[in-house]
N, C-alpha and C positions, 0 to 999 in steps of 0.2 A: 045358627051362626051364619052371618053374612060373609060370603067369600068375595074378596075384592075382584072386580072385573078382570084384572090381569091374571089372577090365579085361575079363574074359570076359563079364560081364553087359552091359557097354557094347557089346561086339561083337555079342552076341545081340540087344540092343535095336535096333542099327543094321541087323542082318540082317532083323529083323521089319519095320522101316520099309521096307526095300528090297523085301521079298517082298510087302508089301501092294499094291504098284503093279505087280504081275506084267506081263510083256510078252514080247517075243520076243528070244531070244539072237541076237547078231550076231557075226561074226568080229572079232577084235581085230587092229588093224594096228600097224605100227611107229610111226606117228604117234600112235595112241592110247597106246601104251606110253611114248612120249616125254614125256607131260605129267605122269607120276607121278614122285615122289621114290622112287627104288628103292634097294635095299640097296647096289648098286654105287656109288651116289652118296656113300655114307658111308665109302668105303675110306680116304680121307685122315684119318678120325677113328679109324682102327684097326679098322674093321669090314670084314674081308676074308674071303671064304668061297670055298673051292673049290666049283665047281658051284652058285654062288648062284642061277642061274636055275632049278635043280631045286627050289628052295624057294618059287619065285614062282608065284602064281596070278592070272590076269587074267580079268575078265569084262566084257562089254558087252551091254546090253539096251536095247531101245526099249520104253518102258512104254506101256500102253494110251492114256495121255493125250498121248503124243508126246514125253515127257521121255526123254532118254538118260541111263542110269546106267552108269558105268564104275567098276570096283572092282579094286584091287590088294591082294593079301595076300602077306606074306612072313613066314615063321616058321621059325627054325632048329630042328633037332631038339634034344631035351633034352640030349644028350651034347655039344653044341657048346660049345667053350671060352668063346666070347663070345656069349651068347644075344641075340637081337634079334627083335622083333615089329614089323611095320609093317602098318597098315591104312589104306588111302586110298579115299575115295569121292568121285567127281566126278559132278556132275549138270549137264546142260544142259537147262534147262526151256524151256517154250514162251514164257514171259514173265518179266519181272523180278519181278512179284508172286508168280508160282509159285515162283521161285527163293528169294524171301524166306521163303515158307512152308516150303520144303524145308530151308532153313538152320535155321529154328526147330525143325523136327522132329528134325533131326540133333543139335542141341544138347540137346534134351530127352532123346534117346536116350542120349547120353553122360552126362548128369546122372543119369538113372535108374540107369545102371551104377555110378556112383560113390557114390550115396546109401547111407549106412550102412556103407561099406566101409573107412573110415579114410583114403581117398585125398582129398587136398585139391588144389585148383587154385590156383596162384599166377600172376597175370598178369605178363607181361613187357612192359615199356614199349617200344612200337615206335618206330622212327625217324619224324621228320616225313615226311609223304607216304605212310606205310603205315597210315593210320588205318582203312582198309577191312579189314584183317586183324587177327586176334587170335592170339597165341601164349601158351599157358599151360604152366607146368611142373607136372607131376603129382608130388605129394609124398606119401610114405607114411612114417610114423614119423620125420619130420624129414629124410628122404633123398629127393632127386630121383630118380624112377624112369622118367620119360618126358616126353612133350609131347603136347599137342593143339593143332593149328593149324587155323584156319578162315579162309576168305576167300570173299567173294561179289563177283563182278564182272559186273554186268548180269544175264544169264540163267544164269550159271555159278556153281556152288558147289564148294568144295574143302574136304574134311574130311580131316585126316591125324592119325593117332595113332601115336606111337612109344613102344615100351617096351623098355628096355635101354640107351637112350642119351637124354640130355636136353641141350637147348640153353637157356641162360639169358641169352645175350647177343644182342640184336636184330641187331647187325651181322653176327655169325657166321651167324645164321639166314638173314638176307637174302641173303648170299653163296651159301648152299646152295640156297635155294628160288627165288630170282629167275629163274634160267633156266627153271624149270618153269612159273612164272607167266607169263613172256613167251610161252612156247609155248601155254599155256592161253588167253591173250588172243586169239590168232589161230586157235584151234582150232575146227573144225567136225566133229561126229561123223558126219555123213552122207556 
């Protein structure tokens, strides 16, 4: 799968933001994995892969400032019939104000990656009660190519990028992401 320059640049910018706060790697648990939207969650939408877990990469680190950063990456090989790329970054900050700053830095990283690439974002109107989250459709040359989803809940931020599948209906998206957000609400990284 060829990833448009802008998507690759967005991932690079997000990586740089994450690397800037270096810390210590920690083991990833099943509870950690359970808060991510993973490739297997997209099976009912036609995204089924043999050995999907072999394309998954997880990381968990405690930053020097005490913030936990968890990352999930899924990328099918180029020869895959139905290509898919997922990048998710979850941060559990020490305070709500730190989480707000992290959220702004992540959004800036995404915007840096999209600037000048021909990718536009189109906001999806969320359902009442979901105002804390944002779902955007990524559009290139008039065609939906993916999504960016962000949410901040107190000290926790969740950034999710999908390429190869896109959701334009807030109800469909909520059915997919809600179980992960419920787990995130009660999640503690330590």
